[in-house]
N, C-alpha and C positions, 0 to 999 in steps of 0.2 A: 439491582441492575443486572442486565445480561452481559456476560463476558465470555469470550471465546478462548479456549485453551487448545493450542496446536501441538501435535506430536508427530514424530515419524513412525512409520510402521513398515513391516516387511511382509508383503502378501505371499501366499503360496502361488505356484503357477496357475492353479485353477482360479484363485481369487483375482489374480492380475488379469487373467483373460476375461473374467466376468466384468471387472471394473472398466477395462479398456473398451469392451463392447458397450457398456453403459455410457461411457464418455462420448462415444461416437453417436449413439442414439440421442443423447441430450443435445449435442451440437446440431444434428439433423433436424430434430423437432424445433429447436429455436430458429434455425434458418428458414425452415418451411413456413413457420408461423409468421416470421418477419416478412417473408416474401408475400404471403397471403394478405397481410395487413397493408403492406405497401401498395400492392396491386389494387386492393379495394379502395384505398384512399385516392390513388392516382387516377384510376379509371372511372370510379363511381362517386368519389367524394364522400364516402362513408367510413366511419371508424368501426373497427372490429374489436369487440370486447373479449375479456378473458374467457367468459362462458362460451362464446362462439369459437374461440381457438381450441378450447377443451373438447367441444363437440367435433371439431375438425380432426383432432388427434384420434378420437375414437374411430372416425371413418377411415383415417389413414391406416390404422391397424388392421382393418378389414380388407384392404386392397392386397392383391397378390404380391406386388413388389415391395410392400412395407410390412409384411407380416412379422418380420424379425423384431419390430418394435414391441411386440407382445411378449418377447422372450426375456426382456429385462424388467426390473421393477418399474411400475408405473409412476411411483412417487417422484423420482428425479425428473421424469419427463414433465409431470405437472408443475414441478418447481421451476423448470426452464420456462414454461409459459407464464408463470407468475413473475419471474425476473424480467421477461420481456414486457409484461404489463407495467411493471414499475419503471422500466426504461422509457416507455411511451409516456407515462404520467410525468416523469421528469422532463421529457422533451416538451410536452404541451405546456408545462409550467415554466418553461424557459430556464430550467436549471441544468440542462444537459443538451448535447447535440443529438441529432437523429440516430437511433440505434443502428449499428452496423452488423454485418454478417460475421459469424464466428469462423475463423480459419483453422483448418486441421493442423497447420504447422505453427501458427503464431499465437492462437488463442490458448488460454489456460485450460487444461483438461481437468474438469471437475464435475462432481455430481453431488446434489444436496438431498439428504434423506431426513424426513420428518419422523415424528415419534412412532407412526404406524409402520415404518419401514425398517426398523432396527430393534434389536433386543439388547437391553442393558441389564446385566445380571452379575452381581458380585465383582464389579469392576471389569467385566469382560464385555466387549462390544461385538455383536454379530449382525451383519447387514442382511437385508432381504436377498433372497436367492442364494444365500451361502449357508453351509452347514457347519461352519467352524468360525470361532471368533478371530478377529484380527490380532496379529502379533504386534502389539503397540509397544514402543519404547517409552516408558513412563518417566520422562526426564524431570517431571515435577508432579506432585500429587494434585488431584482435583480438590476443591473445597470439600470439607467433611459433609457428607450427606447430599452432595450435589448430584443431580441426575440430568443428563443431556436432554435438551428439547429438540435440538437440530444437530445433525452430523453432516459435515462436508468433507468429502474425500477428494483429494487432488493429486496430480503427478506433475512435477515441474520438468523443465526442459532437460535437466541433468538426470532424469530417470528416477528421482527420489519420490517416495510416496508419503503423503501427509494426511492426517485426519484432524479436523478441527471440531471440537465439542463445544456447543453453545450451552451455557448453564446460567441459572439464576444465582447471583452471589451478592451478599451484603458486604460492602467495602467500608471499613471504618475510616472516617476522615482523619488526617494527621492532626496532631496537636498544633495549636496556633503558634506561630513565630512572628517576630517583629520585623525580620529582614525582608527587604525588597531588592530586586535586581533588574537591570536593563541588559538586554542581550543584543549584540550587534553581530550578525552573521558575516563571515568573510571566507577568503580562500586560503591565504597563508595561515591565519588562525581560523579554525572552524567557527568559533564564537569568541567574542571579547565581552567580558562582563563589566558592568559599571563600577565594580570594585577594583578594577585594574587588572584582573586576572585574564590571561589569554590561554585558551584551550587549543593546542596545536592540531592542525588538520592531519589526520593519519594518511590521507591520500591513498586509499586502498587500491584504487584502480591503477594509479601510477606505479605502485609497488609490484603489481602483477602484470604490468603492461607488456614486458618482454615475453613472459610465458603465454599471454593471450595472443600476441602477434604471431608467435611460433605456431600455436594451435590453429590460428586462422589461415596462415600460409599453407599448412598441411591440408586443411579443409579445401582450400581453393584448388589444390592440385588433384583432388580426387574426382573421379568421373561421376557425373550426376546420376542418381538412382542406384549407385553401387552400394554394396554392403560396407566397403571401406569408407565411403563418404558418410554413411550413417554413424560409423564409429568415430570418425573425425569430428562430426557435428556434436557428438556427445562429449568429446574432450573439451571443445570450445564452451559448451554449456556448463561443464563442471568448473571451468575457470571463472566464468561469470557468476556461478552460484557461490563460489568461495569468496569472491569480492563482495557480493551482496550480503552474505551472512556476516562477514566481519564488519562491514559498514553498519548494518542494522544493530549488531551487538554493541558497537561503540556508541551509537546514538541512544540506545536504550539506557546504557549506564550513565551517559551524560544527562539525559532528560530526567531520569529518576533522581539523580543527585540534585539537580536544580529545583525540582518540585519538593524534595524533602527539606532542603535548606531555606527555601524562601516562601513567604506567604503570597507575595505578588510578583509576577514575572511579566515584564514588558518586552515585546518584540516588534519588529518592523514588518509591515504587510508587503512582502517582496513578491513581485510578479515574475516568478521563475520562468514561465513560458515565454515571456518577452526577453528576458535576460539571456537565455540560451541562444538567441538569435545572433549574439555577438560571437562570431566563429573563433575569436582568439581566446575566449574564456568559457565557451560552451562546455568543453570536456571537464574543466576544473569545477564548474558550477554543478554539473550533473554528478560528479564524484562526491561533492560536498553534501548533496541531498538535503538542501534546506527545506524543501517541502515536507519531507518525511520528518524532519526535526520538529517543525511546527505542528504537524499532525500529532506526533507523540505528546508534545506539550499540551495540546488541546484536550486530549482524552485523559491524560494523567492528572491535570489540574482539576478536571471535572470529577474524577474518581476520588481524589484525596482532599477535596474541599479547599483547593487553592484558587487563585484568580489569575487569569491570563489576559493581559491588556495588549491590544493590537493597535499600533500607531500607523497613521495614514502613510501610504507609500511615497507621497510627495513631500513629506516632512523633511526639511534640510538638516538632517541630524549631523552630518559630517562638517558642514560649513557654519554651524551655529556655535558660538562660544558658550560653553556650559557655565562659565564664570560670570560673564556680563550680559550675555544674550545678543551680542553683536553678530550680524550675519555677514559672512565673508563673501568675496566675489567668487570667480571661477576657481575650482580646486580640482585639478586632474587627479586621477587615481595614483599617479606616481608620488604625490605629496603625502607622506606618512606622518610627518610632524610639522607643526606650524605654531606660530606665536601670535596671539591677538594683540590689538592695539592697547588693551588694558594691561598687558604684561603677562597674561596667563599663557604658559607653554602647554601645548596639547599633543598627546598622541592621538592621531586621527580616529582610530577605532575605539579607544577608551572614551574619548570625548563624545563620539556618536552614541555609545551605550548609555552614557550619563544623560544625554539629551532624550534618548528614547524612553528612559525611565521617567524623566521629568514630564515629558509630553503625555505618556500613558497615565500617570497619576493625575495630571491636570484635566484629562478628559473623562475620568471616572464618574 
């Protein structure tokens, strides 16, 4: 299967300038192609194909105002058109919303290079239009004998540079185990397992909230367009990056442990998009990052031969007695412990995890 390995790297001033120019050209080509396709569909009712977009790109390079597009590698520009084509395919298939324009400030700065636009030799990566390999921090080795088929270079809001190498890899499934587990996501406890174990929510955003607020106040005082405002914006971005990195690291360790220890994992199909509309809990829900937790479980169970069961979002996991199956009445969030008429005493979250596991196994 294909697997991406992401690393930080430190470009030379010349490489940084070349990549920044490439990012800008990729964004421009994507937006111009989107504008062309939108105008064609709105005014003429016709769809524009990738081939037509590619031909238009060739014409743009020949115009006086866009000759700079020919100064960067053509491969990332073509890949931008392919990404736009995929976005429209998902839209027409009703899997996604209509594609939107890329913003210079808000969109991720990235460029994708296929095999013809980079050189991989003796573990050293050299991109097109560059005469020296990238200075990559090899935090972990690539699989033995693996060669990248696609390279994606990106820069985050905190000014850090990353390179993602897509390689073919054979992942050996884990040995079979008999244990199964139900997982109930929460806020006080990040997850509660059907075994009774509760994993404490680290609340990474709350721990750095004071530092973040201080950086944001400093940013608000700076004059728009000034160099000091750019420096203050970078400080805010670095605080956000620290929060994100710590949160992702914790989720990786948690999900890897769950996948290694259990053959079957059952989770609830939570609609996070709707849940964050509750303004009292939105910040805590976003900090818990339940969507990323489930995403990690999905691809890791697929990698290692485990099974992930998803229970319907309307299943009353908290109000159903896991001992006798009796459905209780209204149960506010403040009720953390309750006793059923059958005499069984329940911790709300542990009971929900047990019910999620039972419902998942029943629907297999």
